[in-house]
All heavy atoms as a GROMACS GRO file, in nm:
protein
  598
    1MET      N    1  -0.681   0.473  -0.481
    1MET     CA    2  -0.660   0.362  -0.571
    1MET      C    3  -0.724   0.237  -0.514
    1MET      O    4  -0.790   0.166  -0.584
    1MET     CB    5  -0.514   0.352  -0.602
    1MET     CG    6  -0.451   0.238  -0.667
    1MET     SD    7  -0.507   0.202  -0.825
    1MET     CE    8  -0.495   0.025  -0.807
    2LYS      N    9  -0.702   0.211  -0.388
    2LYS     CA   10  -0.753   0.092  -0.329
    2LYS      C   11  -0.903   0.094  -0.330
    2LYS      O   12  -0.970  -0.002  -0.359
    2LYS     CB   13  -0.689   0.074  -0.181
    2LYS     CG   14  -0.737  -0.049  -0.107
    2LYS     CD   15  -0.667  -0.164  -0.157
    2LYS     CE   16  -0.685  -0.284  -0.067
    2LYS     NZ   17  -0.612  -0.405  -0.106
    3ILE      N   18  -0.960   0.210  -0.299
    3ILE     CA   19  -1.103   0.228  -0.294
    3ILE      C   20  -1.162   0.208  -0.424
    3ILE      O   21  -1.272   0.134  -0.440
    3ILE     CB   22  -1.137   0.361  -0.230
    3ILE    CG1   23  -1.102   0.360  -0.083
    3ILE    CG2   24  -1.295   0.387  -0.244
    3ILE    CD1   25  -1.118   0.495  -0.011
    4ALA      N   26  -1.100   0.259  -0.531
    4ALA     CA   27  -1.149   0.251  -0.670
    4ALA      C   28  -1.149   0.097  -0.711
    4ALA      O   29  -1.243   0.050  -0.770
    4ALA     CB   30  -1.066   0.335  -0.760
    5SER      N   31  -1.042   0.034  -0.671
    5SER     CA   32  -1.029  -0.104  -0.699
    5SER      C   33  -1.144  -0.188  -0.633
    5SER      O   34  -1.202  -0.279  -0.689
    5SER     CB   35  -0.895  -0.164  -0.654
    5SER     OG   36  -0.886  -0.308  -0.673
    6MET      N   37  -1.172  -0.156  -0.507
    6MET     CA   38  -1.272  -0.229  -0.430
    6MET      C   39  -1.411  -0.200  -0.489
    6MET      O   40  -1.490  -0.296  -0.499
    6MET     CB   41  -1.273  -0.188  -0.282
    6MET     CG   42  -1.149  -0.227  -0.211
    6MET     SD   43  -1.130  -0.156  -0.040
    6MET     CE   44  -1.268  -0.231   0.034
    7HIS      N   45  -1.440  -0.078  -0.542
    7HIS     CA   46  -1.566  -0.048  -0.597
    7HIS      C   47  -1.577  -0.131  -0.733
    7HIS      O   48  -1.685  -0.180  -0.764
    7HIS     CB   49  -1.578   0.101  -0.629
    7HIS     CG   50  -1.617   0.177  -0.505
    7HIS    ND1   51  -1.740   0.184  -0.454
    7HIS    CD2   52  -1.546   0.257  -0.429
    7HIS    CE1   53  -1.746   0.268  -0.346
    7HIS    NE2   54  -1.630   0.310  -0.336
    8ALA      N   55  -1.477  -0.127  -0.813
    8ALA     CA   56  -1.477  -0.200  -0.935
    8ALA      C   57  -1.495  -0.346  -0.914
    8ALA      O   58  -1.576  -0.414  -0.981
    8ALA     CB   59  -1.353  -0.173  -1.013
    9TYR      N   60  -1.424  -0.405  -0.818
    9TYR     CA   61  -1.440  -0.557  -0.790
    9TYR      C   62  -1.576  -0.582  -0.736
    9TYR      O   63  -1.636  -0.687  -0.762
    9TYR     CB   64  -1.335  -0.592  -0.687
    9TYR     CG   65  -1.323  -0.744  -0.675
    9TYR    CD1   66  -1.284  -0.825  -0.783
    9TYR    CD2   67  -1.352  -0.804  -0.560
    9TYR    CE1   68  -1.281  -0.960  -0.767
    9TYR    CE2   69  -1.348  -0.940  -0.542
    9TYR     CZ   70  -1.309  -1.021  -0.648
    9TYR     OH   71  -1.303  -1.152  -0.632
   10ALA      N   72  -1.627  -0.495  -0.653
   10ALA     CA   73  -1.766  -0.515  -0.602
   10ALA      C   74  -1.874  -0.514  -0.709
   10ALA      O   75  -1.957  -0.605  -0.712
   10ALA     CB   76  -1.808  -0.408  -0.500
   11SER      N   77  -1.854  -0.440  -0.809
   11SER     CA   78  -1.942  -0.436  -0.928
   11SER      C   79  -1.924  -0.561  -1.011
   11SER      O   80  -2.032  -0.620  -1.049
   11SER     CB   81  -1.910  -0.312  -1.018
   11SER     OG   82  -1.983  -0.310  -1.129
   12ILE      N   83  -1.802  -0.611  -1.026
   12ILE     CA   84  -1.787  -0.748  -1.090
   12ILE      C   85  -1.854  -0.855  -1.014
   12ILE      O   86  -1.923  -0.939  -1.067
   12ILE     CB   87  -1.626  -0.770  -1.099
   12ILE    CG1   88  -1.564  -0.672  -1.195
   12ILE    CG2   89  -1.609  -0.919  -1.139
   12ILE    CD1   90  -1.420  -0.672  -1.194
   13LEU      N   91  -1.847  -0.853  -0.879
   13LEU     CA   92  -1.900  -0.957  -0.798
   13LEU      C   93  -2.054  -0.948  -0.805
   13LEU      O   94  -2.130  -1.041  -0.810
   13LEU     CB   95  -1.861  -0.949  -0.652
   13LEU     CG   96  -1.717  -0.993  -0.623
   13LEU    CD1   97  -1.686  -0.965  -0.474
   13LEU    CD2   98  -1.699  -1.140  -0.653
   14ALA      N   99  -2.107  -0.825  -0.809
   14ALA     CA  100  -2.257  -0.804  -0.809
   14ALA      C  101  -2.311  -0.862  -0.947
   14ALA      O  102  -2.410  -0.928  -0.953
   14ALA     CB  103  -2.297  -0.655  -0.797
   15ASN      N  104  -2.238  -0.832  -1.059
   15ASN     CA  105  -2.276  -0.888  -1.187
   15ASN      C  106  -2.268  -1.031  -1.189
   15ASN      O  107  -2.360  -1.100  -1.246
   15ASN     CB  108  -2.183  -0.827  -1.294
   15ASN     CG  109  -2.222  -0.681  -1.332
   15ASN    OD1  110  -2.329  -0.636  -1.309
   15ASN    ND2  111  -2.119  -0.611  -1.379
   16ALA      N  112  -2.165  -1.085  -1.132
   16ALA     CA  113  -2.150  -1.240  -1.124
   16ALA      C  114  -2.270  -1.298  -1.044
   16ALA      O  115  -2.330  -1.399  -1.083
   16ALA     CB  116  -2.026  -1.286  -1.063
   17ALA      N  117  -2.306  -1.239  -0.933
   17ALA     CA  118  -2.415  -1.290  -0.849
   17ALA      C  119  -2.551  -1.281  -0.917
   17ALA      O  120  -2.633  -1.365  -0.912
   17ALA     CB  121  -2.426  -1.209  -0.722
   18ARG      N  122  -2.566  -1.178  -1.004
   18ARG     CA  123  -2.695  -1.167  -1.082
   18ARG      C  124  -2.701  -1.279  -1.187
   18ARG      O  125  -2.806  -1.319  -1.224
   18ARG     CB  126  -2.696  -1.026  -1.143
   18ARG     CG  127  -2.749  -0.908  -1.062
   18ARG     CD  128  -2.781  -0.791  -1.136
   18ARG     NE  129  -2.660  -0.725  -1.182
   18ARG     CZ  130  -2.590  -0.642  -1.111
   18ARG    NH1  131  -2.630  -0.608  -0.981
   18ARG    NH2  132  -2.482  -0.580  -1.156
   19ASN      N  133  -2.584  -1.326  -1.228
   19ASN     CA  134  -2.581  -1.432  -1.321
   19ASN      C  135  -2.575  -1.578  -1.254
   19ASN      O  136  -2.553  -1.669  -1.333
   19ASN     CB  137  -2.467  -1.421  -1.425
   19ASN     CG  138  -2.479  -1.298  -1.510
   19ASN    OD1  139  -2.589  -1.276  -1.554
   19ASN    ND2  140  -2.376  -1.220  -1.537
   20GLY      N  141  -2.591  -1.578  -1.119
   20GLY     CA  142  -2.598  -1.703  -1.051
   20GLY      C  143  -2.463  -1.758  -1.006
   20GLY      O  144  -2.461  -1.866  -0.957
   21TRP      N  145  -2.362  -1.684  -1.014
   21TRP     CA  146  -2.226  -1.730  -0.970
   21TRP      C  147  -2.215  -1.701  -0.817
   21TRP      O  148  -2.266  -1.599  -0.775
   21TRP     CB  149  -2.115  -1.654  -1.040
   21TRP     CG  150  -2.102  -1.692  -1.184
   21TRP    CD1  151  -2.182  -1.653  -1.283
   21TRP    CD2  152  -2.003  -1.776  -1.239
   21TRP    NE1  153  -2.134  -1.711  -1.403
   21TRP    CE2  154  -2.025  -1.786  -1.374
   21TRP    CE3  155  -1.895  -1.845  -1.182
   21TRP    CZ2  156  -1.945  -1.853  -1.461
   21TRP    CZ3  157  -1.816  -1.918  -1.274
   21TRP    CH2  158  -1.837  -1.931  -1.410
   22ASN      N  159  -2.162  -1.803  -0.745
   22ASN     CA  160  -2.138  -1.786  -0.604
   22ASN      C  161  -1.991  -1.805  -0.570
   22ASN      O  162  -1.926  -1.898  -0.633
   22ASN     CB  163  -2.221  -1.893  -0.527
   22ASN     CG  164  -2.366  -1.865  -0.537
   22ASN    OD1  165  -2.412  -1.748  -0.522
   22ASN    ND2  166  -2.451  -1.970  -0.561
   23TYR      N  167  -1.939  -1.738  -0.483
   23TYR     CA  168  -1.798  -1.738  -0.449
   23TYR      C  169  -1.784  -1.756  -0.298
   23TYR      O  170  -1.856  -1.701  -0.228
   23TYR     CB  171  -1.720  -1.613  -0.497
   23TYR     CG  172  -1.713  -1.593  -0.644
   23TYR    CD1  173  -1.804  -1.510  -0.703
   23TYR    CD2  174  -1.624  -1.658  -0.715
   23TYR    CE1  175  -1.806  -1.489  -0.840
   23TYR    CE2  176  -1.622  -1.648  -0.858
   23TYR     CZ  177  -1.712  -1.555  -0.916
   23TYR     OH  178  -1.707  -1.546  -1.051
   24THR      N  179  -1.681  -1.830  -0.259
   24THR     CA  180  -1.650  -1.846  -0.118
   24THR      C  181  -1.590  -1.713  -0.062
   24THR      O  182  -1.531  -1.645  -0.140
   24THR     CB  183  -1.552  -1.955  -0.090
   24THR    OG1  184  -1.431  -1.936  -0.150
   24THR    CG2  185  -1.610  -2.093  -0.145
   25PRO      N  186  -1.604  -1.691   0.066
   25PRO     CA  187  -1.540  -1.574   0.115
   25PRO      C  188  -1.384  -1.563   0.083
   25PRO      O  189  -1.327  -1.461   0.061
   25PRO     CB  190  -1.563  -1.577   0.266
   25PRO     CG  191  -1.692  -1.657   0.275
   25PRO     CD  192  -1.677  -1.752   0.162
   26GLU      N  193  -1.320  -1.678   0.096
   26GLU     CA  194  -1.176  -1.685   0.065
   26GLU      C  195  -1.145  -1.645  -0.070
   26GLU      O  196  -1.053  -1.566  -0.103
   26GLU     CB  197  -1.121  -1.819   0.091
   26GLU     CG  198  -1.126  -1.874   0.243
   26GLU     CD  199  -1.266  -1.926   0.284
   26GLU    OE1  200  -1.352  -1.950   0.188
   26GLU    OE2  201  -1.291  -1.931   0.403
   27SER      N  202  -1.225  -1.687  -0.170
   27SER     CA  203  -1.204  -1.658  -0.314
   27SER      C  204  -1.236  -1.510  -0.333
   27SER      O  205  -1.169  -1.443  -0.422
   27SER     CB  206  -1.281  -1.750  -0.403
   27SER     OG  207  -1.409  -1.728  -0.393
   28ILE      N  208  -1.324  -1.450  -0.262
   28ILE     CA  209  -1.354  -1.311  -0.273
   28ILE      C  210  -1.239  -1.227  -0.231
   28ILE      O  211  -1.193  -1.132  -0.296
   28ILE     CB  212  -1.484  -1.279  -0.200
   28ILE    CG1  213  -1.603  -1.338  -0.267
   28ILE    CG2  214  -1.502  -1.123  -0.193
   28ILE    CD1  215  -1.737  -1.326  -0.202
   29VAL      N  216  -1.184  -1.269  -0.117
   29VAL     CA  217  -1.066  -1.198  -0.066
   29VAL      C  218  -0.943  -1.207  -0.155
   29VAL      O  219  -0.881  -1.098  -0.189
   29VAL     CB  220  -1.023  -1.242   0.082
   29VAL    CG1  221  -0.893  -1.188   0.125
   29VAL    CG2  222  -1.136  -1.212   0.180
   30SER      N  223  -0.916  -1.329  -0.203
   30SER     CA  224  -0.797  -1.347  -0.292
   30SER      C  225  -0.828  -1.269  -0.429
   30SER      O  226  -0.733  -1.212  -0.480
   30SER     CB  227  -0.764  -1.488  -0.305
   30SER     OG  228  -0.872  -1.548  -0.392
   31GLY      N  229  -0.947  -1.277  -0.472
   31GLY     CA  230  -0.978  -1.207  -0.593
   31GLY      C  231  -0.971  -1.056  -0.584
   31GLY      O  232  -0.929  -0.988  -0.678
   32SER      N  233  -1.006  -1.006  -0.470
   32SER     CA  234  -0.997  -0.860  -0.443
   32SER      C  235  -0.847  -0.816  -0.443
   32SER      O  236  -0.810  -0.716  -0.511
   32SER     CB  237  -1.057  -0.824  -0.306
   32SER     OG  238  -1.041  -0.687  -0.277
   33LYS      N  239  -0.766  -0.899  -0.378
   33LYS     CA  240  -0.618  -0.868  -0.383
   33LYS      C  241  -0.566  -0.876  -0.523
   33LYS      O  242  -0.487  -0.786  -0.562
   33LYS     CB  243  -0.541  -0.962  -0.295
   33LYS     CG  244  -0.570  -0.944  -0.148
   33LYS     CD  245  -0.496  -1.055  -0.062
   33LYS     CE  246  -0.535  -1.034   0.080
   33LYS     NZ  247  -0.467  -1.136   0.173
   34ARG      N  248  -0.601  -0.977  -0.599
   34ARG     CA  249  -0.552  -0.990  -0.730
   34ARG      C  250  -0.597  -0.878  -0.826
   34ARG      O  251  -0.537  -0.826  -0.907
   34ARG     CB  252  -0.601  -1.127  -0.794
   34ARG     CG  253  -0.544  -1.157  -0.931
   34ARG     CD  254  -0.586  -1.302  -0.976
   34ARG     NE  255  -0.725  -1.327  -0.968
   34ARG     CZ  256  -0.785  -1.404  -0.885
   34ARG    NH1  257  -0.720  -1.467  -0.794
   34ARG    NH2  258  -0.918  -1.419  -0.891
   35HIS      N  259  -0.732  -0.836  -0.807
   35HIS     CA  260  -0.781  -0.729  -0.877
   35HIS      C  261  -0.709  -0.598  -0.851
   35HIS      O  262  -0.664  -0.522  -0.949
   35HIS     CB  263  -0.929  -0.704  -0.857
   35HIS     CG  264  -0.995  -0.597  -0.935
   35HIS    ND1  265  -0.999  -0.472  -0.896
   35HIS    CD2  266  -1.051  -0.607  -1.057
   35HIS    CE1  267  -1.057  -0.397  -0.990
   35HIS    NE2  268  -1.101  -0.478  -1.092
   36PHE      N  269  -0.668  -0.570  -0.730
   36PHE     CA  270  -0.592  -0.447  -0.696
   36PHE      C  271  -0.461  -0.459  -0.751
   36PHE      O  272  -0.415  -0.362  -0.813
   36PHE     CB  273  -0.590  -0.437  -0.548
   36PHE     CG  274  -0.496  -0.334  -0.493
   36PHE    CD1  275  -0.535  -0.205  -0.505
   36PHE    CD2  276  -0.372  -0.356  -0.444
   36PHE    CE1  277  -0.455  -0.088  -0.462
   36PHE    CE2  278  -0.291  -0.250  -0.395
   36PHE     CZ  279  -0.336  -0.123  -0.412
   37GLU      N  280  -0.389  -0.566  -0.743
   37GLU     CA  281  -0.260  -0.581  -0.805
   37GLU      C  282  -0.258  -0.563  -0.959
   37GLU      O  283  -0.173  -0.496  -1.005
   37GLU     CB  284  -0.194  -0.725  -0.775
   37GLU     CG  285  -0.164  -0.742  -0.627
   37GLU     CD  286  -0.138  -0.878  -0.582
   37GLU    OE1  287  -0.135  -0.965  -0.670
   37GLU    OE2  288  -0.116  -0.908  -0.464
   38GLU      N  289  -0.355  -0.624  -1.026
   38GLU     CA  290  -0.366  -0.604  -1.170
   38GLU      C  291  -0.404  -0.454  -1.210
   38GLU      O  292  -0.340  -0.406  -1.304
   38GLU     CB  293  -0.467  -0.708  -1.227
   38GLU     CG  294  -0.421  -0.843  -1.216
   38GLU     CD  295  -0.529  -0.950  -1.255
   38GLU    OE1  296  -0.634  -0.903  -1.314
   38GLU    OE2  297  -0.508  -1.077  -1.249
   39MET      N  298  -0.493  -0.399  -1.132
   39MET     CA  299  -0.525  -0.264  -1.156
   39MET      C  300  -0.406  -0.164  -1.141
   39MET      O  301  -0.376  -0.080  -1.222
   39MET     CB  302  -0.634  -0.224  -1.073
   39MET     CG  303  -0.694  -0.086  -1.102
   39MET     SD  304  -0.846  -0.062  -1.002
   39MET     CE  305  -0.909   0.083  -1.071
   40SER      N  306  -0.324  -0.196  -1.037
   40SER     CA  307  -0.205  -0.124  -1.010
   40SER      C  308  -0.113  -0.131  -1.127
   40SER      O  309  -0.052  -0.034  -1.165
   40SER     CB  310  -0.141  -0.163  -0.880
   40SER     OG  311  -0.220  -0.140  -0.773
   41LEU      N  312  -0.090  -0.264  -1.163
   41LEU     CA  313   0.010  -0.278  -1.274
   41LEU      C  314  -0.032  -0.214  -1.406
   41LEU      O  315   0.045  -0.156  -1.484
   41LEU     CB  316   0.028  -0.427  -1.296
   41LEU     CG  317   0.103  -0.503  -1.190
   41LEU    CD1  318   0.094  -0.655  -1.213
   41LEU    CD2  319   0.245  -0.454  -1.173
   42GLN      N  320  -0.163  -0.217  -1.429
   42GLN     CA  321  -0.212  -0.144  -1.550
   42GLN      C  322  -0.189   0.006  -1.543
   42GLN      O  323  -0.155   0.073  -1.645
   42GLN     CB  324  -0.361  -0.182  -1.570
   42GLN     CG  325  -0.393  -0.315  -1.613
   42GLN     CD  326  -0.538  -0.344  -1.625
   42GLN    OE1  327  -0.628  -0.270  -1.590
   42GLN    NE2  328  -0.573  -0.471  -1.668
   43LEU      N  329  -0.213   0.070  -1.426
   43LEU     CA  330  -0.198   0.211  -1.410
   43LEU      C  331  -0.048   0.243  -1.426
   43LEU      O  332  -0.007   0.345  -1.486
   43LEU     CB  333  -0.248   0.262  -1.281
   43LEU     CG  334  -0.401   0.262  -1.271
   43LEU    CD1  335  -0.452   0.291  -1.138
   43LEU    CD2  336  -0.456   0.368  -1.367
   44ILE      N  337   0.037   0.166  -1.363
   44ILE     CA  338   0.180   0.182  -1.371
   44ILE      C  339   0.231   0.176  -1.520
   44ILE      O  340   0.310   0.258  -1.566
   44ILE     CB  341   0.260   0.081  -1.285
   44ILE    CG1  342   0.237   0.113  -1.137
   44ILE    CG2  343   0.412   0.088  -1.312
   44ILE    CD1  344   0.285   0.005  -1.036
   45ALA      N  345   0.179   0.076  -1.588
   45ALA     CA  346   0.215   0.059  -1.734
   45ALA      C  347   0.174   0.181  -1.815
   45ALA      O  348   0.229   0.214  -1.910
   45ALA     CB  349   0.154  -0.071  -1.787
   46ALA      N  350   0.059   0.247  -1.769
   46ALA     CA  351   0.004   0.365  -1.838
   46ALA      C  352   0.083   0.495  -1.799
   46ALA      O  353   0.051   0.601  -1.838
   46ALA     CB  354  -0.142   0.385  -1.812
   47GLY      N  355   0.175   0.479  -1.702
   47GLY     CA  356   0.262   0.595  -1.666
   47GLY      C  357   0.229   0.660  -1.527
   47GLY      O  358   0.289   0.758  -1.494
   48TYR      N  359   0.145   0.599  -1.454
   48TYR     CA  360   0.105   0.654  -1.323
   48TYR      C  361   0.195   0.592  -1.218
   48TYR      O  362   0.258   0.490  -1.240
   48TYR     CB  363  -0.044   0.614  -1.286
   48TYR     CG  364  -0.137   0.688  -1.374
   48TYR    CD1  365  -0.192   0.636  -1.493
   48TYR    CD2  366  -0.184   0.817  -1.333
   48TYR    CE1  367  -0.277   0.702  -1.570
   48TYR    CE2  368  -0.278   0.882  -1.416
   48TYR     CZ  369  -0.326   0.838  -1.534
   48TYR     OH  370  -0.417   0.896  -1.606
   49GLU      N  371   0.204   0.661  -1.112
   49GLU     CA  372   0.284   0.613  -0.992
   49GLU      C  373   0.188   0.595  -0.875
   49GLU      O  374   0.110   0.688  -0.844
   49GLU     CB  375   0.396   0.718  -0.955
   49GLU     CG  376   0.477   0.668  -0.841
   49GLU     CD  377   0.591   0.773  -0.804
   49GLU    OE1  378   0.599   0.872  -0.882
   49GLU    OE2  379   0.660   0.746  -0.708
   50ILE      N  380   0.194   0.481  -0.816
   50ILE     CA  381   0.104   0.444  -0.703
   50ILE      C  382   0.180   0.479  -0.578
   50ILE      O  383   0.284   0.419  -0.550
   50ILE     CB  384   0.060   0.294  -0.708
   50ILE    CG1  385   0.011   0.255  -0.851
   50ILE    CG2  386  -0.036   0.265  -0.602
   50ILE    CD1  387  -0.113   0.334  -0.895
   51VAL      N  388   0.119   0.565  -0.494
   51VAL     CA  389   0.184   0.596  -0.361
   51VAL      C  390   0.078   0.571  -0.250
   51VAL      O  391  -0.038   0.582  -0.278
   51VAL     CB  392   0.238   0.744  -0.369
   51VAL    CG1  393   0.344   0.766  -0.469
   51VAL    CG2  394   0.118   0.838  -0.395
   52PRO      N  395   0.133   0.548  -0.133
   52PRO     CA  396   0.039   0.541  -0.023
   52PRO      C  397  -0.044   0.657   0.001
   52PRO      O  398  -0.008   0.773  -0.034
   52PRO     CB  399   0.130   0.518   0.100
   52PRO     CG  400   0.255   0.466   0.039
   52PRO     CD  401   0.264   0.538  -0.090
   53ALA      N  402  -0.167   0.653   0.054
   53ALA     CA  403  -0.257   0.758   0.070
   53ALA      C  404  -0.198   0.874   0.165
   53ALA      O  405  -0.236   0.988   0.141
   53ALA     CB  406  -0.391   0.703   0.138
   54ASN      N  407  -0.116   0.844   0.258
   54ASN     CA  408  -0.066   0.945   0.342
   54ASN      C  409   0.078   0.996   0.296
   54ASN      O  410   0.143   1.063   0.367
   54ASN     CB  411  -0.060   0.889   0.489
   54ASN     CG  412   0.033   0.774   0.494
   54ASN    OD1  413   0.078   0.711   0.399
   54ASN    ND2  414   0.062   0.727   0.621
   55ALA      N  415   0.123   0.953   0.177
   55ALA     CA  416   0.248   0.996   0.127
   55ALA      C  417   0.249   1.144   0.085
   55ALA      O  418   0.142   1.199   0.046
   55ALA     CB  419   0.292   0.911   0.009
   56HIS      N  420   0.364   1.202   0.097
   56HIS     CA  421   0.384   1.336   0.048
   56HIS      C  422   0.493   1.333  -0.058
   56HIS      O  423   0.606   1.346  -0.017
   56HIS     CB  424   0.418   1.436   0.161
   56HIS     CG  425   0.318   1.444   0.270
   56HIS    ND1  426   0.203   1.512   0.251
   56HIS    CD2  427   0.305   1.377   0.387
   56HIS    CE1  428   0.129   1.495   0.365
   56HIS    NE2  429   0.188   1.422   0.447
   57PRO      N  430   0.455   1.311  -0.180
   57PRO     CA  431   0.555   1.300  -0.284
   57PRO      C  432   0.646   1.413  -0.296
   57PRO      O  433   0.607   1.535  -0.269
   57PRO     CB  434   0.479   1.280  -0.416
   57PRO     CG  435   0.346   1.244  -0.374
   57PRO     CD  436   0.322   1.304  -0.237
   58HIS      N  437   0.774   1.388  -0.326
   58HIS     CA  438   0.875   1.504  -0.326
   58HIS      C  439   0.892   1.546  -0.469
   58HIS      O  440   0.896   1.472  -0.570
   58HIS     CB  441   1.014   1.435  -0.299
   58HIS     CG  442   1.130   1.522  -0.309
   58HIS    ND1  443   1.148   1.638  -0.226
   58HIS    CD2  444   1.227   1.525  -0.404
   58HIS    CE1  445   1.252   1.694  -0.269
   58HIS    NE2  446   1.305   1.636  -0.373
   59CYS      N  447   0.885   1.676  -0.494
   59CYS     CA  448   0.895   1.744  -0.616
   59CYS      C  449   1.008   1.837  -0.606
   59CYS      O  450   1.000   1.949  -0.554
   59CYS     CB  451   0.763   1.816  -0.650
   59CYS     SG  452   0.778   1.892  -0.812
   60ALA      N  453   1.124   1.799  -0.663
   60ALA     CA  454   1.251   1.887  -0.656
   60ALA      C  455   1.226   2.020  -0.712
   60ALA      O  456   1.271   2.125  -0.657
   60ALA     CB  457   1.359   1.816  -0.726
   61LYS      N  458   1.156   2.026  -0.834
   61LYS     CA  459   1.133   2.155  -0.893
   61LYS      C  460   1.049   2.249  -0.803
   61LYS      O  461   1.081   2.369  -0.788
   61LYS     CB  462   1.062   2.136  -1.024
   61LYS     CG  463   1.051   2.262  -1.111
   61LYS     CD  464   0.989   2.225  -1.241
   61LYS     CE  465   0.982   2.349  -1.339
   61LYS     NZ  466   0.932   2.308  -1.469
   62LEU      N  467   0.945   2.196  -0.743
   62LEU     CA  468   0.864   2.274  -0.649
   62LEU      C  469   0.940   2.316  -0.527
   62LEU      O  470   0.929   2.438  -0.489
   62LEU     CB  471   0.737   2.196  -0.610
   62LEU     CG  472   0.651   2.263  -0.508
   62LEU    CD1  473   0.588   2.387  -0.566
   62LEU    CD2  474   0.538   2.169  -0.461
   63ASN      N  475   1.022   2.220  -0.471
   63ASN     CA  476   1.102   2.262  -0.350
   63ASN      C  477   1.199   2.363  -0.388
   63ASN      O  478   1.225   2.459  -0.297
   63ASN     CB  479   1.168   2.139  -0.298
   63ASN     CG  480   1.062   2.046  -0.222
   63ASN    OD1  481   0.959   2.095  -0.191
   63ASN    ND2  482   1.099   1.920  -0.214
   64ARG      N  483   1.263   2.366  -0.498
   64ARG     CA  484   1.365   2.456  -0.545
   64ARG      C  485   1.292   2.601  -0.557
   64ARG      O  486   1.349   2.696  -0.506
   64ARG     CB  487   1.428   2.412  -0.675
   64ARG     CG  488   1.541   2.501  -0.722
   64ARG     CD  489   1.618   2.451  -0.839
   64ARG     NE  490   1.537   2.393  -0.937
   64ARG     CZ  491   1.524   2.253  -0.967
   64ARG    NH1  492   1.596   2.174  -0.894
   64ARG    NH2  493   1.457   2.212  -1.068
   65ALA      N  494   1.179   2.601  -0.610
   65ALA     CA  495   1.102   2.726  -0.626
   65ALA      C  496   1.066   2.783  -0.488
   65ALA      O  497   1.089   2.914  -0.466
   65ALA     CB  498   0.982   2.716  -0.709
   66GLU      N  499   1.031   2.706  -0.401
   66GLU     CA  500   0.994   2.755  -0.259
   66GLU      C  501   1.120   2.804  -0.190
   66GLU      O  502   1.120   2.908  -0.122
   66GLU     CB  503   0.932   2.638  -0.178
   66GLU     CG  504   0.792   2.606  -0.214
   66GLU     CD  505   0.741   2.480  -0.143
   66GLU    OE1  506   0.818   2.418  -0.069
   66GLU    OE2  507   0.620   2.451  -0.166
   67ASN      N  508   1.233   2.737  -0.211
   67ASN     CA  509   1.358   2.782  -0.150
   67ASN      C  510   1.401   2.911  -0.205
   67ASN      O  511   1.448   3.004  -0.133
   67ASN     CB  512   1.464   2.674  -0.155
   67ASN     CG  513   1.443   2.556  -0.075
   67ASN    OD1  514   1.370   2.567   0.027
   67ASN    ND2  515   1.501   2.447  -0.111
   68ASP      N  516   1.386   2.929  -0.342
   68ASP     CA  517   1.426   3.052  -0.402
   68ASP      C  518   1.342   3.166  -0.340
   68ASP      O  519   1.396   3.277  -0.325
   68ASP     CB  520   1.408   3.051  -0.549
   68ASP     CG  521   1.507   2.948  -0.614
   68ASP    OD1  522   1.622   2.923  -0.545
   68ASP    OD2  523   1.492   2.916  -0.731
   69GLU      N  524   1.214   3.146  -0.336
   69GLU     CA  525   1.135   3.253  -0.278
   69GLU      C  526   1.158   3.284  -0.138
   69GLU      O  527   1.154   3.394  -0.097
   69GLU     CB  528   0.978   3.207  -0.287
   69GLU     CG  529   0.929   3.208  -0.426
   69GLU     CD  530   0.792   3.152  -0.440
   69GLU    OE1  531   0.719   3.139  -0.336
   69GLU    OE2  532   0.745   3.134  -0.546
   70SER      N  533   1.197   3.181  -0.055
   70SER     CA  534   1.219   3.209   0.088
   70SER      C  535   1.351   3.288   0.104
   70SER      O  536   1.375   3.355   0.207
   70SER     CB  537   1.230   3.075   0.167
   70SER     OG  538   1.339   3.003   0.124
   71THR      N  539   1.443   3.283   0.012
   71THR     CA  540   1.574   3.358   0.024
   71THR      C  541   1.563   3.496  -0.048
   71THR      O  542   1.653   3.580  -0.029
   71THR     CB  543   1.684   3.286  -0.037
   71THR    OG1  544   1.653   3.262  -0.173
   71THR    CG2  545   1.711   3.139   0.025
   72MET      N  546   1.449   3.533  -0.106
   72MET     CA  547   1.435   3.659  -0.167
   72MET      C  548   1.395   3.762  -0.058
   72MET      O  549   1.328   3.732   0.042
   72MET     CB  550   1.318   3.660  -0.270
   72MET     CG  551   1.360   3.566  -0.390
   72MET     SD  552   1.212   3.546  -0.498
   72MET     CE  553   1.219   3.705  -0.580
   73THR      N  554   1.454   3.884  -0.063
   73THR     CA  555   1.422   3.993   0.023
   73THR      C  556   1.375   4.114  -0.060
   73THR      O  557   1.413   4.126  -0.178
   73THR     CB  558   1.543   4.026   0.112
   73THR    OG1  559   1.646   4.076   0.024
   73THR    CG2  560   1.593   3.907   0.194
   74THR      N  561   1.303   4.198   0.016
   74THR     CA  562   1.257   4.317  -0.045
   74THR      C  563   1.353   4.434  -0.022
   74THR      O  564   1.343   4.538  -0.076
   74THR     CB  565   1.115   4.354  -0.005
   74THR    OG1  566   1.109   4.369   0.137
   74THR    CG2  567   1.011   4.254  -0.052
   75GLU      N  568   1.446   4.414   0.076
   75GLU     CA  569   1.541   4.513   0.112
   75GLU      C  570   1.670   4.507   0.023
   75GLU      O  571   1.705   4.398  -0.017
   75GLU     CB  572   1.580   4.498   0.258
   75GLU     CG  573   1.465   4.518   0.347
   75GLU     CD  574   1.505   4.493   0.492
   75GLU    OE1  575   1.625   4.488   0.526
   75GLU    OE2  576   1.421   4.467   0.577
   76PRO      N  577   1.718   4.620  -0.020
   76PRO     CA  578   1.831   4.623  -0.105
   76PRO      C  579   1.959   4.575  -0.022
   76PRO      O  580   1.967   4.587   0.095
   76PRO     CB  581   1.866   4.761  -0.143
   76PRO     CG  582   1.786   4.843  -0.043
   76PRO     CD  583   1.677   4.754   0.004
   77ASN      N  584   2.048   4.502  -0.092
   77ASN     CA  585   2.176   4.455  -0.036
   77ASN      C  586   2.262   4.567  -0.010
   77ASN      O  587   2.283   4.660  -0.102
   77ASN     CB  588   2.247   4.353  -0.119
   77ASN     CG  589   2.167   4.226  -0.121
   77ASN    OD1  590   2.089   4.191  -0.028
   77ASN    ND2  591   2.189   4.148  -0.224
   78THR      N  592   2.327   4.593   0.103
   78THR     CA  593   2.417   4.704   0.135
   78THR      C  594   2.551   4.652   0.171
   78THR      O  595   2.574   4.542   0.212
   78THR     CB  596   2.360   4.797   0.242
   78THR    OG1  597   2.339   4.715   0.360
   78THR    CG2  598   2.239   4.871   0.198
   0.00000   0.00000   0.00000
């Protein structure tokens, strides 16, 4: 998500530069942060969940299925 936001913002800046607009480094940094925040909010409003890149989201249904399979045996109960 962060990389996609950076690519989109870089495109916006490139278009602005082609039209003669110049920005200070500080305004580019603050604009990049604002763009990421706004993009995140738009995705959340559309029903997406933003998680860190190294996160391992918890899925109760998946975990329940894995636990059911791990308790299954091929030997009959005696």
